[in-house]
C-alpha positions as a Markdown table, in Angstrom:
| # | Residue | x | y | z |
|---|---|---|---|---|
| 1 | Met | -6.3 | 14.2 | -17.1 |
| 2 | Ala | -7.2 | 11.3 | -14.2 |
| 3 | Met | -6.5 | 11.4 | -10.3 |
| 4 | Leu | -4.3 | 8.5 | -9.7 |
| 5 | Phe | -4.5 | 6.8 | -6.4 |
| 6 | Phe | -1.1 | 4.7 | -5.7 |
| 7 | Asp | -0.6 | 1.9 | -3.2 |
| 8 | Leu | 2.8 | 2.4 | -1.4 |
| 9 | Asp | 4.0 | -1.2 | -0.4 |
| 10 | Gly | 4.4 | -3.5 | -3.5 |
| 11 | Thr | 3.7 | -0.8 | -5.7 |
| 12 | Leu | 6.1 | 2.3 | -5.1 |
| 13 | Ile | 8.5 | 0.4 | -2.8 |
| 14 | Asp | 9.7 | -3.0 | -2.1 |
| 15 | Ser | 9.3 | -2.8 | 1.4 |
| 16 | Ala | 9.7 | -6.7 | 2.6 |
| 17 | Val | 12.7 | -6.5 | 4.4 |
| 18 | Gly | 11.3 | -3.7 | 6.6 |
| 19 | Ile | 8.0 | -5.2 | 7.2 |
| 20 | Thr | 8.9 | -8.8 | 7.7 |
| 21 | Arg | 11.6 | -7.6 | 10.1 |
| 22 | Cys | 9.3 | -5.7 | 12.0 |
| 23 | Val | 6.7 | -8.5 | 12.3 |
| 24 | Ala | 9.3 | -10.9 | 13.3 |
| 25 | His | 10.3 | -8.6 | 16.0 |
| 26 | Ala | 6.9 | -8.0 | 17.3 |
| 27 | Leu | 6.0 | -11.9 | 17.5 |
| 28 | Gln | 9.6 | -12.4 | 19.0 |
| 29 | Gln | 8.4 | -9.8 | 21.7 |
| 30 | Met | 5.1 | -11.5 | 22.1 |
| 31 | Ser | 7.0 | -15.1 | 22.6 |
| 32 | His | 5.0 | -16.4 | 19.5 |
| 33 | Pro | 6.8 | -18.5 | 17.0 |
| 34 | Val | 7.9 | -16.4 | 13.6 |
| 35 | Pro | 6.3 | -18.0 | 10.6 |
| 36 | Ala | 8.4 | -18.8 | 7.6 |
| 37 | Gln | 9.6 | -15.6 | 5.5 |
| 38 | Ser | 7.1 | -17.0 | 2.5 |
| 39 | Glu | 4.5 | -16.5 | 5.2 |
| 40 | Leu | 5.7 | -13.2 | 6.3 |
| 41 | Leu | 5.4 | -12.0 | 2.7 |
| 42 | Arg | 1.6 | -12.2 | 3.1 |
| 43 | Trp | 1.6 | -9.7 | 5.6 |
| 44 | Ile | 2.3 | -6.7 | 3.0 |
| 45 | Gly | -0.9 | -5.3 | 1.9 |
| 46 | Pro | -3.5 | -6.1 | 4.8 |
| 47 | Ser | -3.7 | -4.0 | 7.9 |
| 48 | Leu | -1.6 | -5.1 | 10.7 |
| 49 | Arg | -4.4 | -6.1 | 12.8 |
| 50 | Thr | -5.9 | -8.3 | 10.2 |
| 51 | Ser | -2.8 | -10.3 | 10.1 |
| 52 | Phe | -1.9 | -10.5 | 13.8 |
| 53 | Thr | -5.3 | -11.3 | 14.9 |
| 54 | Pro | -5.5 | -15.0 | 13.4 |
| 55 | Leu | -2.3 | -15.8 | 15.2 |
| 56 | Leu | -2.7 | -14.2 | 18.4 |
| 57 | Gln | -6.4 | -14.3 | 18.9 |
| 58 | Asp | -6.6 | -12.3 | 21.9 |
| 59 | Pro | -7.5 | -8.6 | 21.2 |
| 60 | Val | -5.1 | -7.2 | 23.8 |
| 61 | Arg | -2.1 | -9.2 | 22.7 |
| 62 | Val | -2.8 | -8.1 | 19.0 |
| 63 | Glu | -2.4 | -4.3 | 20.0 |
| 64 | Gln | 0.6 | -5.1 | 22.2 |
| 65 | Ala | 2.1 | -6.9 | 18.9 |
| 66 | Val | 1.0 | -3.8 | 17.1 |
| 67 | Glu | 2.9 | -1.6 | 19.1 |
| 68 | His | 6.1 | -3.7 | 19.2 |
| 69 | Tyr | 5.9 | -3.5 | 15.3 |
| 70 | Arg | 5.4 | 0.2 | 15.2 |
| 71 | Ala | 8.3 | 0.6 | 17.8 |
| 72 | Arg | 10.7 | -1.0 | 15.4 |
| 73 | Phe | 9.2 | 0.4 | 12.3 |
| 74 | Asp | 9.8 | 4.2 | 13.8 |
| 75 | Ser | 13.4 | 3.2 | 14.6 |
| 76 | His | 14.4 | 1.1 | 11.7 |
| 77 | Gly | 11.6 | -0.3 | 9.5 |
| 78 | Trp | 10.7 | 2.9 | 7.7 |
| 79 | Thr | 14.2 | 2.9 | 6.0 |
| 80 | Glu | 14.1 | -0.6 | 5.1 |
| 81 | His | 13.0 | -0.3 | 1.5 |
| 82 | Glu | 13.8 | 0.0 | -2.0 |
| 83 | Val | 12.2 | 2.1 | -4.7 |
| 84 | Tyr | 11.2 | -0.1 | -7.7 |
| 85 | Pro | 13.2 | 0.4 | -10.9 |
| 86 | Gly | 11.5 | 2.6 | -13.4 |
| 87 | Ile | 8.9 | 3.9 | -10.6 |
| 88 | Ala | 10.7 | 7.2 | -10.2 |
| 89 | Asp | 10.8 | 8.1 | -14.0 |
| 90 | Thr | 7.1 | 7.1 | -14.4 |
| 91 | Ile | 5.8 | 9.3 | -11.5 |
| 92 | Asp | 7.5 | 12.1 | -13.3 |
| 93 | Ala | 6.2 | 11.3 | -16.5 |
| 94 | Leu | 2.6 | 11.1 | -15.1 |
| 95 | His | 2.9 | 14.3 | -13.2 |
| 96 | Ala | 4.4 | 16.1 | -16.3 |
| 97 | Thr | 1.5 | 15.0 | -18.5 |
| 98 | Gly | -1.0 | 16.5 | -16.0 |
| 99 | His | -2.5 | 13.7 | -14.1 |
| 100 | Arg | -2.9 | 14.4 | -10.2 |
| 101 | Leu | -1.4 | 11.8 | -7.9 |
| 102 | Ala | -1.9 | 10.8 | -4.4 |
| 103 | Val | -1.0 | 7.4 | -1.9 |
| 104 | Val | -3.7 | 5.5 | -0.6 |
| 105 | Thr | -2.4 | 2.8 | 1.8 |
| 106 | Ala | -3.2 | 0.4 | 4.7 |
| 107 | Lys | 0.1 | 1.4 | 6.3 |
| 108 | Asn | -0.2 | 4.0 | 9.3 |
| 109 | Glu | -0.7 | 7.3 | 7.7 |
| 110 | Pro | 2.4 | 8.9 | 9.9 |
| 111 | His | 4.8 | 6.2 | 8.8 |
| 112 | Ala | 3.5 | 6.4 | 5.0 |
| 113 | Arg | 4.1 | 10.2 | 5.2 |
| 114 | Arg | 7.7 | 10.0 | 6.4 |
| 115 | Ile | 8.4 | 7.7 | 3.5 |
| 116 | Ile | 7.0 | 9.5 | 0.9 |
| 117 | Asp | 8.7 | 12.7 | 2.3 |
| 118 | His | 12.2 | 11.0 | 1.8 |
| 119 | Leu | 11.4 | 9.7 | -1.7 |
| 120 | Pro | 12.9 | 11.7 | -4.3 |
| 121 | Phe | 9.6 | 12.0 | -6.3 |
| 122 | Gly | 7.6 | 12.5 | -3.3 |
| 123 | Gln | 6.6 | 15.9 | -3.9 |
| 124 | Arg | 4.6 | 14.7 | -6.9 |
| 125 | Phe | 2.0 | 13.4 | -4.3 |
| 126 | Glu | -1.0 | 15.8 | -3.5 |
| 127 | Ala | -1.7 | 13.6 | -0.4 |
| 128 | Val | -1.1 | 10.6 | 1.6 |
| 129 | Val | -4.1 | 8.7 | 3.0 |
| 130 | Gly | -3.3 | 5.9 | 5.4 |
| 131 | Ala | -4.6 | 3.9 | 8.3 |
| 132 | Ser | -5.5 | 5.6 | 11.7 |
| 133 | Ala | -3.3 | 4.5 | 14.6 |
| 134 | Asp | -6.4 | 2.9 | 16.2 |
| 135 | Gly | -7.0 | 0.6 | 13.5 |
| 136 | Ser | -10.7 | 2.1 | 12.8 |
| 137 | Leu | -9.7 | 3.1 | 9.2 |
| 138 | Ser | -7.8 | 0.5 | 7.5 |
| 139 | Asp | -9.8 | -1.1 | 5.1 |
| 140 | Lys | -8.9 | -0.1 | 1.3 |
| 141 | Arg | -12.5 | 0.5 | 0.6 |
| 142 | Asp | -12.7 | 3.2 | 3.5 |
| 143 | Leu | -9.3 | 4.6 | 2.6 |
| 144 | Ile | -10.3 | 5.5 | -0.7 |
| 145 | Ala | -13.5 | 7.0 | 0.5 |
| 146 | Val | -11.6 | 9.4 | 2.6 |
| 147 | Ala | -9.0 | 10.2 | -0.4 |
| 148 | Leu | -12.0 | 10.9 | -2.8 |
| 149 | Gln | -13.5 | 13.2 | -0.1 |
| 150 | Arg | -10.2 | 14.9 | 0.8 |
| 151 | Leu | -9.2 | 15.5 | -2.7 |
| 152 | Ala | -12.8 | 16.4 | -3.8 |
| 153 | Val | -12.8 | 14.1 | -6.6 |
| 154 | Ala | -15.5 | 11.7 | -8.2 |
| 155 | Pro | -14.7 | 8.0 | -8.5 |
| 156 | Asp | -15.1 | 8.2 | -12.2 |
| 157 | Glu | -12.1 | 10.5 | -12.3 |
| 158 | Cys | -9.8 | 8.4 | -10.6 |
| 159 | Trp | -7.7 | 5.1 | -11.0 |
| 160 | Met | -6.5 | 3.0 | -8.1 |
| 161 | Ile | -3.0 | 1.5 | -8.9 |
| 162 | Gly | -1.6 | -1.4 | -6.6 |
| 163 | Asp | -0.3 | -4.9 | -6.3 |
| 164 | Arg | -2.9 | -6.5 | -4.2 |
| 165 | His | -6.4 | -7.9 | -4.4 |
| 166 | Met | -7.4 | -5.2 | -1.7 |
| 167 | Asp | -6.3 | -2.3 | -4.1 |
| 168 | Val | -8.7 | -3.9 | -6.8 |
| 169 | Asp | -11.4 | -4.6 | -4.4 |
| 170 | Gly | -11.5 | -1.0 | -3.1 |
| 171 | Ala | -11.6 | 0.5 | -6.7 |
| 172 | Arg | -14.4 | -1.9 | -7.5 |
| 173 | His | -16.2 | -1.1 | -4.7 |
| 174 | His | -16.4 | 2.7 | -5.7 |
| 175 | Gly | -16.8 | 2.0 | -9.4 |
| 176 | Met | -13.1 | 3.0 | -10.2 |
| 177 | Arg | -10.9 | 2.0 | -12.8 |
| 178 | Asn | -7.9 | 0.3 | -11.6 |
| 179 | Val | -4.6 | -1.3 | -12.7 |
| 180 | Gly | -3.0 | -4.3 | -11.0 |
| 181 | Val | 0.7 | -4.0 | -11.1 |
| 182 | Leu | 2.9 | -7.4 | -11.3 |
| 183 | Trp | 6.0 | -6.1 | -9.6 |
| 184 | Gly | 4.7 | -6.4 | -6.1 |
| 185 | Phe | 3.4 | -8.9 | -4.0 |
| 186 | Gly | 0.1 | -9.9 | -5.2 |
| 187 | Gly | 0.8 | -11.8 | -8.5 |
| 188 | Glu | -1.2 | -12.0 | -11.6 |
| 189 | Gln | -3.5 | -14.9 | -10.4 |
| 190 | Glu | -4.8 | -12.9 | -7.4 |
| 191 | Leu | -5.2 | -9.6 | -9.1 |
| 192 | Arg | -7.1 | -11.4 | -12.3 |
| 193 | Gln | -9.3 | -13.2 | -9.5 |
| 194 | Ala | -10.2 | -9.6 | -8.0 |
| 195 | Gly | -11.0 | -8.5 | -11.1 |
| 196 | Ala | -8.3 | -5.9 | -12.3 |
| 197 | His | -9.2 | -3.9 | -15.2 |
| 198 | Arg | -5.8 | -3.6 | -16.5 |
| 199 | Met | -2.3 | -5.3 | -15.5 |
| 200 | Ala | 1.4 | -3.9 | -15.9 |
| 201 | Val | 4.3 | -5.8 | -15.8 |
| 202 | His | 6.7 | -3.0 | -15.5 |
| 203 | Pro | 6.1 | 0.7 | -14.4 |
| 204 | His | 7.1 | 2.2 | -17.5 |
| 205 | Glu | 3.7 | 0.7 | -19.0 |
| 206 | Leu | 1.6 | 2.6 | -16.9 |
| 207 | Pro | 1.2 | 5.8 | -18.9 |
| 208 | Ser | 0.1 | 3.9 | -21.9 |
| 209 | Leu | -2.4 | 1.8 | -19.8 |
| 210 | Leu | -3.8 | 4.8 | -18.3 |
| 211 | Ala | -4.4 | 6.6 | -21.8 |
| 212 | Ala | -5.8 | 3.7 | -23.7 |
């Protein structure tokens, strides 16, 4: 059986409410106009600094915004999500068939761990690999590299499963197989352009896609 790396936001959970509210809060604290909701949804996937930098430009202000975001996420944002329908049963089924499971996310690792620990299927994951607090580890390629090392697995033993091009880019960088999921925030066009090997419309399709 394979080692399966799952993205978190947009793959296991719909975290749009928590993330966009925290971004809006941070920008309000910085006295910066808050973009439309459609624009805020694009923040789901990339690292915070990647998204804040074009708006705030000044590295000091970017770090201040990150701290404002994290303060609200610590108090409220980490609970503001919904598990996608069918994900829990799919995770249980994949685990039951012998797959090893881990989470690889650009979300701050302590935040990601807190969320996973509170999910009803969170115990199925052997590891949670997330971004470092200072942002030095946030690119999906680097996060996957850490996961491979931490779990002592080779890329050809693994799949990356996620909803954004960063997940596909990271997998392809390491020569890993990957599945793009269409219930998240990236969409079919983004995933196809990134070169997703396979795509799933619903979580229940994952076991058969991975077995094919």
